[in-house]
C-alpha positions in Angstrom: 0.0 0.0 0.0 1.2 3.5 -0.8 0.3 6.4 1.4 -2.9 8.1 0.3 -3.7 11.8 0.7 -6.0 13.1 3.5 -9.2 15.1 2.7 -11.1 17.2 5.2 -14.7 18.3 4.4 -15.7 20.6 7.2 -17.8 23.6 8.1 -21.4 24.5 9.0 -22.8 24.2 5.5 -24.6 21.4 3.8 -22.6 19.1 1.6 -19.8 17.5 3.7 -21.2 14.0 3.6 -22.5 14.5 0.1 -19.0 15.4 -1.1 -17.5 12.4 0.6 -20.0 10.0 -0.8 -19.5 11.5 -4.3 -15.8 10.8 -3.9 -16.7 7.2 -2.9 -18.7 6.8 -6.1 -15.9 8.3 -8.3 -13.3 6.1 -6.7 -15.4 2.9 -7.1 -16.1 3.9 -10.7 -12.3 3.9 -11.3 -12.0 0.4 -9.8 -10.9 1.5 -6.3 -12.1 -0.3 -3.2 -13.8 2.1 -0.7 -14.7 1.6 3.0 -17.3 3.9 4.4 -17.8 4.4 8.2 -20.2 6.8 9.8 -20.4 8.1 13.4 -23.6 9.4 15.0 -25.6 8.0 12.0 -27.7 4.8 11.9 -26.9 3.7 8.4 -30.4 4.3 7.1 -29.8 7.4 5.1 -30.5 7.4 1.4 -26.9 7.6 0.3 -26.0 4.5 2.3 -28.7 2.5 0.8 -27.5 3.1 -2.7 -23.7 2.9 -1.9 -24.2 -0.6 -0.5 -25.3 -1.6 -4.0 -22.2 -0.3 -5.8 -19.5 -2.8 -6.4 -16.2 -1.7 -4.8 -17.9 0.1 -1.9 -18.2 -1.4 1.5 -20.4 0.3 4.1 -19.4 -0.8 7.6 -21.9 0.4 10.3 -21.2 0.7 14.0 -22.7 -2.1 16.2 -25.0 0.4 17.9 -26.7 3.7 17.1 -26.9 6.4 19.6 -28.2 9.4 17.7 -26.9 13.0 18.2 -24.5 13.6 21.0 -26.6 16.5 22.3 -29.6 14.1 22.8 -27.6 11.5 24.8 -27.6 11.2 28.6 -24.4 10.4 30.5 -24.9 6.6 30.4 -25.6 6.7 26.6 -22.5 8.9 26.1 -20.3 6.4 27.9 -21.8 3.5 26.0 -21.4 5.3 22.7 -17.8 6.1 23.5 -17.0 2.4 24.1 -18.8 1.4 20.9 -17.2 4.1 18.8 -13.7 3.5 20.1 -14.0 -0.1 19.0 -15.7 0.9 15.7 -12.9 3.3 14.8 -10.3 0.7 15.7 -12.1 -1.8 13.4 -12.3 0.7 10.6 -8.6 1.5 10.7 -7.7 -2.2 10.8 -10.1 -3.1 7.9 -8.9 -0.1 5.8 -5.7 -2.0 5.0 -7.7 -3.9 2.3 -9.1 -0.7 0.7 -7.9 2.2 -1.4 -10.1 4.8 0.2 -11.4 5.2 3.8 -14.3 7.6 4.6 -14.8 8.6 8.2 -18.1 10.5 8.1 -18.7 12.8 11.2 -15.3 11.8 12.7 -14.7 15.3 13.9 -17.7 15.2 16.2 -16.6 11.8 17.5 -13.1 13.3 18.3 -14.5 16.5 19.8 -16.7 14.6 22.2 -14.0 12.0 23.1 -16.0 9.2 21.5 -12.9 7.8 19.8 -9.2 7.4 20.5 -8.0 10.6 18.8 -4.4 9.7 19.3 -4.9 6.3 17.6 -6.4 8.2 14.6 -3.5 10.7 14.6 -1.0 7.8 14.6 -2.9 6.1 11.8 -2.7 9.3 9.7 1.0 9.6 10.4 1.6 6.0 9.1 0.9 4.3 5.8 -2.8 4.5 5.0 -5.2 4.6 2.0 -6.7 7.8 0.8 -8.6 9.1 3.8 -11.7 11.4 3.8 -12.9 12.9 7.0 -16.0 15.0 7.5 -17.8 17.0 10.1 -17.8 20.3 11.9 -14.9 21.9 13.8 -11.9 19.6 13.0 -9.1 20.2 15.4 -5.7 21.6 14.6 -3.7 18.4 14.6 -6.2 16.7 12.2 -6.1 19.7 9.9 -2.3 19.8 10.0 -2.2 16.3 8.5 -4.7 17.1 5.8 -3.7 17.5 2.1 -7.1 18.9 1.2 -9.3 21.1 3.3 -12.7 22.1 1.9 -15.0 24.1 4.1 -18.7 24.2 3.4 -20.1 27.6 4.5 -23.7 28.0 5.1 -25.0 31.3 3.7 -28.7 30.3 3.5 -30.5 27.2 4.3 -34.3 26.3 4.3 -34.0 24.9 7.9 -33.6 28.6 9.0 -37.2 29.1 7.7 -38.5 26.1 9.5 -38.4 23.7 6.5 -37.3 20.3 7.9 -34.7 18.0 6.4 -36.0 16.3 3.3 -35.4 12.6 2.4 -33.2 12.3 -0.7 -31.9 15.9 -0.4 -30.6 16.3 3.2 -30.6 12.7 4.2 
């Protein structure tokens, strides 16, 4: 395996996950093997359902789903932390057999101490496939390791007018 580059899709705007999943489709279309992992999501979103049908893309979901961090109580946060630490470790181990690793919402998992951030940093310092990380507020050490940083900036969003997320568009 040769060392891949590191992509960061961050910011408060819509499109971080969409960009990552678009890259997954592009990579698979060129014959690359892609591993997709998501934190704080239950694997039922529209993009996951179609990605699972594309040859070359493997979606690997966490054993448990806990929802948004803000909605968890202390016991749920502790349980989610245990689950997500194991999940990240498994994703990093499995990634050796792939050309691209996508870690969707990894920055929230790091920010809330749901994963072993040092293990992720060590992984990024070693030999790894192309890595795509998404979420809001990536920390400095993760950004320092990135080769690409794309920030999605919200200027206007229907949610601000009370329009809820729509299936097929926002999820």
